[in-house]
C-alpha positions in Angstrom: 117.5 -39.0 107.5 117.4 -42.4 109.2 114.3 -44.6 109.1 110.8 -44.0 107.9 108.7 -41.5 109.8 104.9 -41.5 110.1 102.6 -38.6 109.4 101.8 -38.1 113.2 105.6 -37.9 113.8 105.9 -35.2 111.2 103.0 -33.3 112.6 104.4 -33.6 116.1 107.5 -31.9 115.0 109.9 -34.8 115.3 111.1 -34.3 111.7 112.2 -31.2 109.9 111.4 -30.7 106.2 114.3 -29.0 104.6 113.7 -27.9 101.0 116.0 -25.4 99.4 114.2 -24.6 96.1 110.4 -25.0 96.4 108.6 -23.1 93.7 105.1 -23.9 94.7 102.8 -26.3 96.5 99.5 -27.5 95.1 96.9 -28.6 97.5 93.6 -30.0 96.1 90.6 -29.9 98.4 87.6 -31.9 97.7 84.4 -33.2 99.4 85.0 -36.9 100.0 81.3 -37.8 100.1 80.7 -36.3 96.7 83.0 -38.4 94.5 80.4 -40.8 93.1 77.0 -40.2 91.6 75.0 -41.9 94.4 76.6 -39.5 96.9 75.5 -36.5 94.8 71.9 -37.8 94.9 72.2 -38.3 98.7 73.7 -34.8 99.1 71.0 -33.1 97.0 68.1 -35.1 98.6 69.1 -35.4 102.3 71.4 -32.3 102.8 69.8 -29.8 100.5 66.3 -31.1 101.0 65.4 -31.6 97.3 62.3 -33.8 97.0 63.3 -34.4 93.4 67.0 -34.6 92.8 67.5 -32.1 89.9 70.6 -30.7 88.3 68.9 -27.3 88.4 70.3 -26.9 91.9 73.8 -26.9 90.5 73.1 -23.5 88.8 71.5 -22.2 92.0 74.5 -23.1 94.1 76.9 -21.6 91.5 74.9 -18.4 91.2 74.8 -18.0 95.0 78.5 -18.5 95.2 79.3 -16.0 92.4 77.1 -13.4 94.2 78.9 -14.1 97.5 82.3 -13.6 95.8 81.1 -10.3 94.3 79.8 -9.2 97.8 83.1 -10.3 99.4 85.1 -8.3 96.9 82.9 -5.2 97.1 82.7 -5.2 101.0 86.5 -5.5 101.2 87.6 -3.2 98.4 89.2 -6.1 96.5 89.7 -5.7 92.8 88.1 -8.3 90.5 89.9 -8.9 87.2 88.8 -11.0 84.3 91.8 -13.0 82.9 92.3 -12.8 79.2 93.3 -15.8 77.1 97.0 -16.1 76.6 98.0 -13.6 79.3 99.9 -14.9 82.3 97.8 -14.7 85.4 100.8 -14.1 87.7 102.0 -11.2 85.6 98.5 -9.5 85.8 98.4 -10.0 89.6 102.0 -9.1 90.4 101.5 -5.4 91.0 98.5 -6.1 93.3 100.4 -8.6 95.3 103.3 -6.2 95.6 101.0 -3.5 96.9 99.5 -6.0 99.4 103.1 -6.9 100.5 103.8 -3.2 101.1 100.7 -3.0 103.4 102.4 -5.6 105.6 99.3 -7.6 106.6 97.8 -10.9 105.4 94.9 -10.4 103.1 93.2 -11.2 99.8 94.9 -8.8 97.3 92.8 -9.5 94.3 90.3 -11.9 92.7 90.8 -13.0 89.1 88.3 -15.1 87.1 88.3 -17.1 83.9 86.3 -19.7 82.0 88.2 -23.0 82.2 87.6 -26.7 81.6 87.0 -28.5 84.9 85.8 -32.0 85.8 82.2 -31.4 87.1 79.0 -33.3 87.5 76.6 -33.5 84.6 73.1 -34.9 84.7 71.0 -36.8 82.3 67.3 -37.3 82.6 66.3 -41.0 82.8 63.4 -42.5 80.8 60.8 -43.0 83.4 57.0 -43.2 83.7 55.7 -39.7 82.7 53.2 -40.0 85.6 56.0 -40.2 88.1 58.6 -37.5 89.1 61.6 -37.1 86.8 64.8 -39.0 87.7 68.3 -38.0 86.8 71.6 -39.9 86.6 74.9 -38.1 87.3 78.3 -38.6 85.7 81.6 -36.5 85.7 82.4 -34.6 82.5 84.8 -31.9 81.5 82.9 -28.6 81.1 83.9 -24.9 80.7 82.9 -23.2 84.0 83.8 -20.0 85.9 87.0 -20.4 88.0 88.0 -17.8 90.6 91.5 -17.2 91.7 91.8 -15.5 95.1 95.3 -14.0 95.1 96.5 -13.7 98.7 99.4 -12.1 100.5 100.5 -13.7 103.8 102.9 -11.9 106.0 104.8 -15.1 106.7 104.6 -17.1 103.5 104.2 -14.4 100.9 102.1 -14.6 97.7 99.8 -17.4 96.8 96.4 -18.1 95.3 93.4 -20.3 95.9 91.5 -21.5 92.8 87.8 -22.2 93.3 85.5 -23.6 90.6 82.1 -21.9 90.8 80.2 -25.1 89.9 79.0 -28.1 91.9 81.0 -29.5 93.6 83.5 -26.8 94.4 87.1 -27.8 93.6 90.0 -25.9 95.3 93.6 -25.7 94.2 95.8 -23.8 96.6 99.4 -23.2 95.4 100.4 -21.5 98.6 101.6 -22.5 102.0 99.5 -20.9 104.7 96.8 -18.4 104.0 94.6 -16.4 106.4 91.3 -16.5 104.5 88.7 -17.1 107.2 86.3 -14.6 105.7 86.7 -16.2 102.2 85.9 -19.6 103.6 82.9 -18.3 105.6 81.4 -16.7 102.5 82.1 -19.8 100.4 80.4 -22.1 103.0 77.5 -19.7 103.3 77.0 -19.8 99.5 76.9 -23.6 99.3 
C-alpha cells in the first residue's frame, strides 16, 4: 500500500482492507455526552426532566430496559439463557447460532445474561442544608451489574454478539461485523 489514506478515502471505497485471519472485531459504543459527572447531571435534569437529580433514576432506566429485553425475547420467540460461571458463553450459544444459520436469515438467535463487573456511574449524597433539596455527586466505579449478550446470526457475516450493560449509561460491545438488529435498537432506545 502506498501512502497514507484518510478515513473518508476508506469510506469512499478507494482502499481495500485485506485481512486473511480476523478472529473478531470489538466495537465499543458509548454516549459521548455522558462521560463526565456534570454531563450526567445535565442528562438527568434537562433530558429526563428530573427536578432533583437523583441516582434512583438509574434503577428505573435499568428496570425498564430489562423488561424491554424480556418483551423483545418473548415477542420474537428468542431463548434467554443465564450464563453460569466458568462455562464458555460461545459453547452454550453454538447450537442456537447453528440453528439460526440453518434458517438462512439474519436474526437474534438467543439472548444470554450474566452478572459482570462494569464501569458505571455511582452517586454519593452531598452534605447540604437539610431544608434544601438533596444533591448528589457522581463518579465512575466498578460494580457488578446485569449484562445481556444478544447473539445474532447475519446471513452475510455469520455469528456475532452485542453486549449491553443494563445499567446507566448503557455500554455496548459488538464483536461482530454487520448486524441487522433494528428491532433490538428500537426496544433499547424506547427503554432509555
